[in-house]
C-alpha positions as CSV (number, residue, x, y, z in Angstrom):
1,M,140.5,146.3,100.5
2,N,141.1,147.7,97.0
3,Q,139.1,147.3,93.8
4,N,141.2,144.4,92.6
5,D,140.6,142.5,95.8
6,R,136.9,143.1,95.6
7,N,136.8,141.8,92.0
8,Q,138.7,138.7,93.0
9,L,136.3,138.2,95.9
10,E,133.3,138.6,93.6
11,I,134.8,136.1,91.2
12,A,135.4,133.6,94.0
13,H,131.7,134.1,95.2
14,L,130.5,133.5,91.6
15,K,132.6,130.3,91.3
16,L,131.3,129.1,94.7
17,D,127.7,129.7,93.7
18,D,128.3,127.8,90.4
19,M,129.8,124.9,92.3
20,R,126.9,124.9,94.7
21,Q,124.5,124.8,91.9
22,D,126.4,122.0,90.2
23,I,126.2,120.0,93.4
24,V,122.5,120.6,93.7
25,D,122.0,119.5,90.1
26,L,124.2,116.5,90.7
27,K,122.1,115.5,93.7
28,K,118.9,115.8,91.6
29,D,120.4,113.7,88.8
30,M,121.6,111.0,91.3
31,E,118.1,110.9,92.9
32,R,116.6,110.3,89.4
33,A,119.1,107.6,88.7
34,H,118.5,105.9,92.0
35,T,114.8,105.9,91.4
36,K,115.2,104.3,88.0
37,T,117.5,101.7,89.5
38,E,115.0,100.9,92.3
39,E,112.2,100.6,89.7
40,S,114.3,98.2,87.6
41,L,115.2,96.1,90.5
42,R,111.6,96.0,91.6
43,F,110.6,94.8,88.1
44,I,113.3,92.1,88.2
45,K,112.4,91.0,91.7
46,E,108.7,90.7,90.8
47,N,109.5,88.7,87.6
48,L,111.9,86.4,89.3
49,F,110.3,85.7,92.7
50,D,106.5,86.2,92.2
51,P,105.1,82.9,93.5
52,H,102.3,82.8,91.0
53,Q,103.7,84.1,87.7
54,G,107.4,84.6,88.1
55,L,110.4,82.6,87.0
56,W,110.3,80.9,90.4
57,A,106.7,79.6,89.7
58,E,107.7,78.4,86.2
59,T,110.7,76.5,87.7
60,K,108.5,74.8,90.3
61,Q,106.0,73.8,87.5
62,N,108.8,72.4,85.4
63,T,110.1,70.4,88.4
64,Q,106.6,69.1,89.1
65,Y,106.2,68.1,85.4
66,R,109.6,66.3,85.4
67,T,108.6,64.4,88.6
68,D,105.2,63.4,87.0
69,A,106.8,62.4,83.7
70,K,109.4,60.3,85.5
71,K,106.6,58.2,87.1
72,W,105.0,57.7,83.7
73,R,108.3,56.8,82.1
74,Y,108.9,53.9,84.5
75,G,105.4,52.5,83.9
76,V,105.6,52.8,80.1
77,G,109.2,51.4,80.2
78,I,108.0,48.3,82.1
79,L,105.2,47.8,79.6
80,V,107.5,48.1,76.6
81,I,110.0,45.7,78.1
82,G,107.2,43.3,79.0
83,A,105.8,43.4,75.5
84,W,109.3,42.8,74.0
85,L,109.9,39.8,76.3
86,K,106.5,38.4,75.4
87,N,107.3,38.6,71.7
88,F,110.8,37.2,72.3
89,W,109.3,34.3,74.3
90,E,106.7,33.6,71.6
91,M,109.4,33.4,68.9
92,F,110.7,30.2,70.5
């Protein structure tokens, strides 16, 4: 092995070390990105599906309100129609 081969081998070793370090850095960056993604998904999951404060709870409350309002609407509608019929009947 001559000096030129040794230089080439040293360059190859340096390039391999740089690539190994790049892979290690890439793994660290990916781990940080995955952690951020997990935190974001946890935040979204809690805001959507929390049974007491999330969007799911608000949707259930809205559905309950609509059901209750529907009951009142029929009652009030019958009273209004009755009053209208009474006034119409009294006109004649």
